[in-house]
C-alpha positions in Angstrom: 11.9 -13.3 -6.5 12.7 -11.2 -3.6 12.4 -8.1 -2.1 16.4 -6.3 -0.7 16.5 -3.8 1.7 19.7 -1.9 2.8 21.0 1.0 5.1 24.0 2.7 4.9 24.7 5.9 7.4 25.2 7.3 10.5 21.4 6.0 12.1 23.3 3.9 15.0 24.0 0.3 15.0 20.3 -0.3 16.5 18.4 2.3 14.8 20.3 0.8 11.4 18.8 -3.2 12.3 15.9 -2.1 13.4 15.2 0.2 10.1 16.1 -2.6 7.9 14.0 -5.2 9.8 11.1 -2.9 8.9 11.6 -2.1 5.6 12.0 -6.5 5.3 8.5 -7.0 6.9 6.7 -4.6 4.2 7.9 -6.8 1.5 7.2 -10.2 3.0 5.0 -10.7 -0.1 8.2 -10.7 -2.1 9.6 -13.5 -0.3 7.6 -15.4 2.1 10.1 -18.4 1.9 12.8 -17.2 4.4 14.5 -13.6 5.8 17.8 -12.6 6.2 19.7 -9.8 7.7 23.2 -9.0 8.7 24.5 -5.8 10.4 27.9 -4.2 11.2 30.0 -0.9 11.1 32.2 -0.7 8.1 34.8 2.4 7.9 33.0 3.7 10.4 29.5 3.5 8.4 26.6 1.8 10.3 25.4 -1.3 7.4 22.1 -3.2 7.6 21.3 -5.6 4.2 18.9 -7.9 4.2 16.7 -10.1 2.1 13.2 -11.8 1.9 13.6 -14.8 -0.3 11.1 -16.2 -2.6 12.8 -19.4 -3.1 13.2 -20.6 -7.2 17.0 -22.2 -7.7 18.2 -24.4 -4.7 15.5 -24.6 -2.3 18.4 -25.1 0.5 18.8 -23.0 3.5 22.5 -23.0 2.0 20.9 -20.5 -0.7 19.4 -17.9 1.7 20.7 -14.2 1.6 22.9 -12.2 2.9 25.4 -14.9 0.8 29.3 -14.3 2.4 32.5 -14.9 -0.1 34.0 -17.8 1.9 36.6 -15.1 3.3 33.7 -12.6 4.6 34.9 -10.2 2.6 31.8 -9.8 0.4 28.2 -9.8 1.1 25.5 -9.9 -1.7 21.6 -9.4 -1.6 20.0 -10.4 -4.8 16.6 -9.9 -6.4 16.0 -11.8 -9.4 17.1 -14.5 -11.4 20.4 -15.1 -13.3 19.4 -18.0 -16.0 22.3 -18.8 -17.7 23.7 -19.7 -14.1 24.8 -23.1 -15.3 27.1 -21.8 -18.3 28.7 -19.7 -16.0 29.0 -21.9 -13.3 31.2 -24.0 -15.4 33.2 -21.1 -16.4 34.1 -20.4 -12.8 34.7 -23.6 -12.0 37.0 -24.2 -14.7 39.0 -20.2 -12.9 39.4 -22.9 -9.8 36.3 -21.2 -7.9 34.4 -23.9 -6.1 30.6 -24.0 -5.2 28.5 -25.2 -1.8 25.0 -24.3 -3.5 23.5 -25.4 -6.4 21.3 -22.1 -7.8 22.5 -19.1 -9.3 22.7 -16.4 -6.1 26.4 -18.0 -5.6 27.3 -17.9 -9.3 26.5 -14.2 -9.0 28.5 -13.5 -6.0 31.3 -15.8 -7.5 30.8 -13.7 -11.2 31.5 -10.7 -9.6 34.1 -11.2 -7.4 36.3 -12.7 -10.2 35.3 -10.3 -13.1 33.9 -7.0 -11.4 31.4 -4.6 -13.5 32.7 -6.8 -16.7 30.5 -9.6 -15.0 27.4 -7.6 -15.8 27.5 -7.8 -19.6 28.0 -12.0 -19.5 25.2 -11.9 -17.4 21.5 -13.5 -18.7 18.6 -12.4 -16.6 16.8 -9.9 -14.4 18.4 -8.3 -11.5 18.4 -6.0 -9.2 21.8 -6.3 -6.3 23.5 -4.8 -3.9 27.5 -6.0 -2.9 29.1 -4.9 -0.5 33.2 -5.0 -0.1 34.0 -4.9 3.5 37.8 -4.6 3.0 37.3 -1.8 0.2 34.7 -0.4 1.7 32.8 -0.1 -1.4 29.0 -0.7 -2.4 28.4 -2.4 -5.7 24.5 -1.4 -7.1 23.2 -3.1 -10.5 19.9 -3.6 -12.2 19.6 -5.6 -15.3 19.2 -4.1 -18.8 15.4 -3.9 -19.1 14.8 -2.7 -15.3 12.4 -5.9 -15.1 13.4 -6.3 -11.4 13.4 -3.4 -9.1 15.8 -0.9 -7.5 15.3 2.7 -5.5 17.4 4.8 -3.7 17.2 7.8 -1.2 19.8 9.5 -0.2 20.0 12.6 2.3 23.2 13.7 4.9 22.0 10.6 7.2 22.8 7.9 4.8 21.5 6.0 2.0 18.1 3.8 1.8 18.1 0.9 -0.9 15.0 -1.3 -1.4 13.0 -3.3 -3.7 9.8 -1.1 -2.7 9.1 2.7 -2.3 6.9 2.0 1.0 9.7 0.4 2.9 11.7 3.4 2.4 9.0 5.5 3.2 8.3 3.6 6.5 11.6 4.6 7.9 13.3 7.7 6.3 11.0 9.6 9.2 10.1 12.3 6.6 7.3 13.4 4.3 7.6 14.0 0.7 5.8 16.3 -1.8 4.6 14.8 -5.2 6.7 14.9 -8.5 5.4 17.5 -10.5 7.1 16.4 -13.5 5.7 12.6 -13.2 2.4 13.4 -11.9 1.6 15.5 -15.1 3.5 12.8 -17.3 0.9 10.4 -15.8 -2.4 12.5 -16.0 -1.7 13.9 -19.3 0.5 11.7 -21.1 -0.5 8.4 -19.4 3.5 7.9 -19.1 5.2 6.0 -15.4 8.9 5.3 -15.4 9.8 6.9 -18.2 13.1 8.6 -15.8 14.8 8.4 -12.2 12.1 10.4 -10.7 9.1 8.7 -8.8 6.2 10.3 -7.0 8.0 10.9 -4.2 10.2 13.9 -4.8 13.6 12.5 -3.6 13.2 9.0 -4.1 14.4 7.4 -7.3 14.7 4.2 -9.3 18.0 3.1 -10.1 18.7 3.3 -14.0 17.8 0.0 -15.9 21.2 -1.0 -17.9 23.4 0.8 -15.0 25.4 -0.2 -11.9 27.5 2.1 -9.3 30.5 1.5 -7.1 31.0 4.0 -4.2 33.0 4.3 -1.5 31.0 4.2 1.8 32.6 6.9 3.4 31.1 8.7 0.6 28.0 7.7 1.0 25.7 10.3 2.6 28.3 13.3 1.6 28.3 12.5 -2.7 25.5 11.6 -4.9 25.6 7.8 -6.0 27.4 8.0 -9.6 25.7 5.5 -12.1 27.2 4.4 -15.0 26.1 2.5 -18.0 26.8 -1.0 -19.0 24.5 -1.8 -21.8 23.1 0.0 -24.7 20.7 -1.2 -27.1 22.1 -1.3 -30.4 20.3 0.2 -33.3 22.5 -1.1 -36.2 22.5 -4.6 -37.9 26.1 -6.1 -37.2 25.5 -9.2 -39.2 24.8 -9.7 -42.5 22.4 -12.7 -42.9 19.8 -13.4 -45.8 16.5 -13.7 -44.9 16.1 -17.4 -44.4 19.1 -17.4 -42.4 17.7 -14.4 -40.4 14.5 -15.9 -39.7 16.1 -19.0 -38.6 18.4 -16.9 -36.6 15.2 -15.4 -34.7 13.5 -19.1 -34.4 16.7 -20.7 -32.4 17.5 -17.5 -30.5 13.7 -17.3 -29.1 13.9 -20.9 -28.2 17.1 -20.7 -26.3 15.6 -17.6 -24.3 12.5 -19.7 -23.7 14.9 -22.8 -22.9 17.0 -21.2 -20.3 13.8 -19.4 -18.7 12.1 -23.2 -17.9 15.0 -23.4 -15.3 13.3 -23.8 -12.1 12.9 -25.9 -8.8 9.7 -25.1 -8.9 6.1 -25.1 -10.6 6.1 -23.3 -13.9 3.6 -21.7 -15.9 2.9 -19.9 -18.8 0.2 -17.1 -19.7 -1.8 -17.9 -22.8 -4.0 -15.2 -24.2 -4.5 -16.5 -27.6 -2.2 -13.8 -29.0 1.1 -14.2 -31.4 3.3 -13.6 -28.3 2.4 -15.9 -25.6 1.1 -18.8 -28.0 4.8 -18.6 -29.5 5.9 -19.1 -25.3 3.2 -21.7 -25.1 4.8 -23.6 -28.5 8.3 -22.9 -27.6 7.9 -24.7 -24.6 5.8 -27.5 -25.9 8.5 -27.6 -28.4 11.5 -27.8 -26.0 10.0 -30.0 -23.2 7.0 -32.2 -25.4 7.0 -34.7 -22.3 7.2 -32.3 -19.5 3.5 -32.4 -18.3 4.0 -29.9 -15.0 4.2 -26.9 -16.9 0.8 -25.2 -16.7 -0.9 -23.5 -19.5 -3.2 -20.8 -17.7 -5.5 -18.2 -19.2 -7.9 -15.2 -18.4 -11.4 -15.9 -19.5 -14.1 -13.4 -19.0 -17.5 -14.8 -17.0 -19.9 -14.6 -20.4 -16.6 -15.1 -23.1 -17.6 -11.7 -24.4 -14.3 -9.9 -23.0 -11.5 -12.8 -23.8 -9.7 -14.6 -26.7 -11.2 -18.4 -25.8 -11.2 -18.8 -29.4 -7.6 -18.5 -30.1 -7.1 -20.1 -26.5 -8.9 -23.3 -27.6 -6.7 -23.5 -30.9 -3.2 -23.4 -29.1 -4.5 -25.8 -26.5 -5.8 -28.2 -29.5 -2.9 -27.8 -31.3 -0.2 -28.3 -28.6 -2.5 -31.1 -27.2 -2.0 -29.1 -23.8 -5.1 -28.7 -21.1 -5.3 -25.4 -20.3 -6.4 -23.5 -16.7 -8.7 -21.3 -17.5 -9.1 -18.5 -14.7 -12.5 -16.5 -14.7 -11.5 -12.9 -14.0 -15.3 -11.9 -12.9 -15.2 -9.3 -10.3 -18.3 -6.6 -10.0 -18.2 -3.2 -10.7 -19.1 -2.2 -7.3 -15.5 -4.0 -6.0 -13.6 -2.0 -9.0 -12.7 1.1 -6.9 -11.9 -0.8 -4.0 -9.5 -3.3 -6.0 -7.9 -0.2 -7.7 -6.8 1.2 -4.2 -5.9 -2.5 -2.9 -3.3 -2.7 -5.9 -2.0 0.9 -5.3 -0.3 0.0 -2.2 1.6 -3.0 -3.9 2.3 -1.0 -6.8 3.9 2.2 -4.8 2.5 4.4 -7.5 -0.8 5.1 -9.3 -1.3 2.1 -11.4 -1.3 2.0 -15.7 -5.8 1.2 -15.1 -7.9 -1.7 -15.0 -5.4 -4.4 -16.8 -3.4 -4.0 -13.3 -6.1 -5.5 -11.5 -6.6 -8.1 -13.7 -3.0 -9.2 -13.3 -3.5 -9.4 -9.4 -6.3 -11.1 -9.7 -4.7 -13.6 -12.2 -1.6 -13.9 -9.9 -3.4 -14.9 -6.6 -5.0 -17.3 -8.8 -1.6 -19.0 -10.4 -1.3 -19.2 -6.6 -3.7 -21.1 -5.8 -3.1 -23.3 -8.5 0.4 -23.8 -6.8 2.5 -22.3 -9.9 4.9 -20.2 -8.4 7.1 -18.9 -11.7 5.4 -17.9 -15.0 6.0 -16.8 -18.1 4.9 -13.9 -20.5 5.0 -12.0 -23.5 5.5 -9.0 -22.5 8.3 -6.7 -24.7 7.2 -8.1 -27.8 5.5 -5.2 -28.7 8.1 -3.0 -28.4 11.1 -5.4 -30.3 8.5 -6.3 -33.1 6.6 -3.1 -34.0 3.3 -4.6 -32.5 1.6 -1.7 -31.8 -0.7 0.4 -34.0 1.6 3.2 -33.7 4.4 1.9 -35.5 2.7 2.0 -38.9 2.1 5.5 -38.3 5.9 5.7 -37.6 6.8 3.6 -40.3 5.1 5.9 -42.8 5.8 8.8 -41.5 9.5 8.1 -41.9 9.3 6.7 -45.6 7.1 10.3 -46.3 10.0 12.4 -44.5 12.9 10.7 -46.8 11.1 10.7 -50.0 9.7 7.4 -50.4 6.3 8.1 -51.5 5.5 4.7 -53.5 7.3 2.8 -50.7 5.1 4.4 -47.8 1.6 3.9 -50.5 2.2 0.2 -50.7 3.0 -0.3 -47.0 -0.4 1.2 -46.5 -2.4 -0.9 -49.1 -0.9 -3.8 -47.6 -2.0 -3.4 -44.1 -5.9 -2.2 -46.3 -5.8 -5.2 -48.1 -5.5 -7.5 -44.9 -7.4 -5.3 -42.4 -4.7 -5.6 -39.7 -4.0 -2.9 -37.4 -5.5 0.3 -39.4 -9.3 -0.8 -38.3 -8.1 -0.4 -34.5 -7.2 2.7 -34.8 -9.1 5.6 -32.1 -8.9 9.1 -31.3 -8.2 8.3 -27.5 -5.3 5.8 -27.6 -3.9 8.1 -30.7 -4.2 11.6 -29.1 -0.8 11.6 -27.3 1.1 11.0 -30.5 -0.8 14.0 -31.9 0.3 17.8 -32.1 -1.4 20.1 -29.8 -2.8 21.7 -32.9 -4.2 18.3 -34.1 -6.2 17.8 -30.6 -9.6 18.3 -29.5 -9.1 20.7 -26.3 -9.2 19.0 -22.6 -10.4 20.6 -19.6 -7.4 20.4 -17.1 -8.0 18.7 -13.8 -4.6 19.5 -12.5 -4.4 21.4 -9.1 -2.1 24.6 -8.5 1.1 22.4 -7.5 1.3 21.1 -11.3 0.1 23.7 -12.9 3.8 25.5 -13.2 5.4 22.4 -14.7 4.4 22.3 -18.9 6.9 20.2 -19.9 6.1 16.9 -22.2 7.9 14.2 -22.8 7.8 14.1 -27.1 6.6 11.0 -28.2 7.2 11.1 -31.9 10.1 10.0 -33.9 11.8 13.5 -33.0 14.2 13.6 -36.1 14.7 10.0 -35.6 13.5 6.7 -37.2 11.0 3.8 -36.1 14.1 1.8 -35.2 15.5 4.4 -32.5 12.0 5.4 -31.3 11.4 1.3 -30.7 14.5 1.6 -28.4 12.8 4.6 -26.8 9.9 2.6 -26.1 12.1 -0.2 -24.4 14.3 2.3 -22.6 11.9 4.7 -21.5 8.1 5.0 -22.5 6.6 1.9 -22.7 8.4 -1.1 -21.4 9.7 0.3 -18.0 5.7 0.7 -16.9 4.9 -2.9 -18.2 7.3 -4.5 -16.5 6.8 -2.3 -13.2 3.1 -3.6 -12.7 3.7 -7.1 -13.7 6.5 -7.4 -11.3 4.3 -5.6 -8.5 1.6 -7.3 -9.2 2.9 -10.8 -9.4 5.3 -10.3 -6.5 2.1 -9.1 -4.3 1.3 -13.0 -4.2 4.9 -14.6 -4.3 4.8 -15.2 -7.7 7.9 -14.7 -10.5 7.5 -13.5 -14.1 10.0 -14.2 -16.5 10.1 -12.4 -20.0 11.6 -14.3 -23.0 11.2 -11.5 -25.0 12.9 -9.7 -23.1 16.3 -11.5 -23.3 19.0 -9.0 -24.5 20.3 -11.2 -27.1 16.8 -11.3 -28.7 16.6 -7.7 -28.1 19.9 -7.1 -29.7 18.8 -9.1 -32.8 15.6 -8.0 -33.6 15.5 -4.1 -32.6 18.3 -3.3 -35.2 16.8 -5.2 -38.2 15.2 -3.0 -41.1 11.6 -1.9 -40.4 10.7 -4.1 -43.2 11.2 -7.2 -41.5 8.8 -6.6 -38.8 5.9 -4.6 -40.6 5.5 -6.3 -44.1 2.7 -7.2 -46.3 0.2 -5.8 -43.8 1.3 -7.6 -40.8 2.7 -6.6 -37.7 5.8 -8.7 -36.2 6.4 -9.9 -39.9 9.4 -12.1 -38.8 8.4 -13.9 -35.5 5.1 -14.7 -37.7 7.7 -16.7 -40.0 9.9 -18.2 -37.3 6.8 -19.5 -35.3 5.1 -20.8 -38.3 6.2 -24.3 -38.0 5.0 -24.2 -34.6 1.2 -22.8 -34.3 -1.6 -23.3 -36.2 -2.5 -20.8 -39.4 -5.2 -18.9 -37.1 -2.7 -18.0 -34.6 0.3 -16.9 -36.7 -1.3 -14.9 -39.2 -4.2 -13.7 -36.7 -5.2 -10.1 -37.9 -6.6 -8.8 -34.5 -4.6 -7.5 -31.5 -6.7 -7.9 -28.1 -6.2 -8.0 -24.7 -8.3 -9.1 -22.0 -11.0 -6.6 -22.7 -11.8 -4.3 -19.2 -15.6 -2.9 -20.3 -14.2 0.5 -18.4 -16.9 2.7 -20.9 -19.6 0.9 -19.4 -19.0 0.4 -15.9 -18.3 4.9 -16.0 -21.0 5.4 -17.9 -23.5 3.3 -15.8 -22.5 0.7 -13.1 -19.9 2.8 -11.2 -21.7 6.2 -12.0 -23.4 6.5 -8.6 -20.1 5.4 -6.7 -18.1 7.7 -9.1 -20.5 10.7 -7.8 -20.1 9.8 -4.1 -16.0 9.7 -4.8 -16.2 13.2 -6.0 -18.5 14.6 -3.3 -15.6 13.2 -0.7 -12.9 15.1 0.4 -9.7 14.5 -1.9 -6.6 13.8 -0.6 -5.4 15.2 -3.5 -6.9 18.1 -3.7 -5.2 18.9 -0.6 -1.8 17.9 -2.0 -2.6 20.5 -4.8 -2.5 17.8 -7.5 -5.8 17.6 -8.5 -8.6 19.9 -8.8 -11.7 17.8 -8.0 -14.4 20.5 -8.9 -12.7 20.5 -12.7 -12.8 16.6 -12.7 -16.3 16.4 -11.8 -17.1 18.7 -14.4 -15.0 16.3 -16.9 -16.9 13.2 -15.4 -20.3 15.0 -16.3 -19.7 15.6 -20.1 -18.1 12.4 -20.3 -21.4 11.2 -19.5 -23.1 13.4 -21.8 -21.1 11.7 -24.6 -22.5 8.5 -26.5 -21.4 5.3 -25.0 -19.2 4.3 -27.9 -17.6 7.7 -29.0 -16.5 10.8 -27.5 -13.5 13.2 -27.3 -12.9 12.2 -23.8 -11.9 8.5 -23.3 -12.3 6.4 -20.2 -8.5 6.7 -19.7 -9.4 10.2 -18.9 -11.3 9.5 -16.3 -9.4 6.6 -14.8 -6.1 8.9 -14.0 -7.3 11.2 -11.8 -9.1 8.5 -10.0 -6.1 6.0 -9.7 -3.9 9.2 -8.5 -6.1 10.1 -5.8 -7.0 6.4 -4.7 -3.4 6.1 -4.5 -2.9 9.5 -2.6 -5.3 8.3 0.0 -3.3 4.8 0.6 0.4 6.3 0.9 -1.6 9.9 2.5 0.6 9.7 5.9 4.1 9.8 3.9 2.8 12.9 1.5 2.8 16.5 2.0 1.5 19.4 0.3 
């Protein structure tokens, strides 16, 4: 929704104001509709808080930020949406609070004033905010349960910088940063991003999801900001329901999650891929708002139809009797590296690959269509065991507990239905395999990374599938996905909303026994059953799982070969920083080219990761030091 920027410290009033002004300018893409800035000195500390606003709820200037309490004591800047603001407003009104605006920002402000940190458990939404209590001299920071909205901090002896994007901090803190070895290693060798507070820039941290902090302003620059957790993903079932009652509960909760995410004063769309998750959202929207013709279904398709899911997209459109806006994502391979570089700037850190480029182009097209808010199916795979790996984890859990017959029946079901198992590949599975099962790989790391050989453990690690789902949501999967969706959408002032990451739905589905998610040869079993009355059979019981396909192998083998060789022969910033060994990467790429196109030990991701690090380093070179 917006981009916030705050500075608390001893820089002097004018320097403080100018710094936050510059931080806001760098985030104009996040909030193109208005800009607000407030400065003061509180308890002897220079303060500036500001926000670039993307108007979604209450489009009037009265809802602009920073927003102040009626007595001027509290100052709030807030990025995100509180979807249950209507219900909270009624509760606050019953407590005698009067409202001047119609949106969610004032509701959040009044909730925080009345209930303090206890308000966080009442919120259903996505948020990152800074609330300043001018009388008590206290700074209150918080981020939503799943980190959908970003919040970064950097503290030194001069003060505390807070921002929605890293680049805003880099621009004004007057220093350069080393690359964090553990973060770079996790990215290069485990395709892992945002698994911890650390970022690629040593010293700049992500404020942790599901946490808050209340810090005396006088302690800023003297003591580290201490965070407290306010929410944890439940991993045990609290209610004992029959199977049919549980299916009904999942359907009702999902429908309400979609319903409150349709609250908007600007145009809304649904990103429809043709898969079960996005189709479920489209069906829910149609069920809830059957006569609302302004909600667009938007689908990404390839120019030749070979790399998309158009038969399934058509099936959903025909079933719902809804027109579909088809966005052709057709860009020549010659522009691929330039686009990777472009999106790296918006992403702040190396991107996860070409899917981020596709999402960025899709968001640009959504902007051209006039759609500001978009609903996406992100998060469904993690809460419903939709990924291929979960079958392997489930079999491992059953076997380790001695339930061999159960494991055999589960495997037989997936073999019979032809789901998941045919899609396994070494390239996708290798990061889950123990080292003795992996083929030796050429180490392309530079000297600054070689001393850091710690790896994040990807297995069950003594737990079960349910606990592993929680780890994916908190560290290994969801953080990277919501990061790139937020950055690519906000790059063009679009807002993504995620119905599957409603905390009520997560709390209902994650603790369920695995057989509600993986059953009779099907993933996401309970969602399929819940949505069966609303979708055609070929969508609900679709066997394959596919996304918009980027032909990376073909590009790297053929169409990008000369461009890649030119890139390898050029001077690398990441080599100067000690992050990538360019010579060894060149050897890796030539070995990759010698492989058959459709098989081999070296995957496209093994080539893409060092390239994205180098392209990112070139964009952020002036902020980096060896």
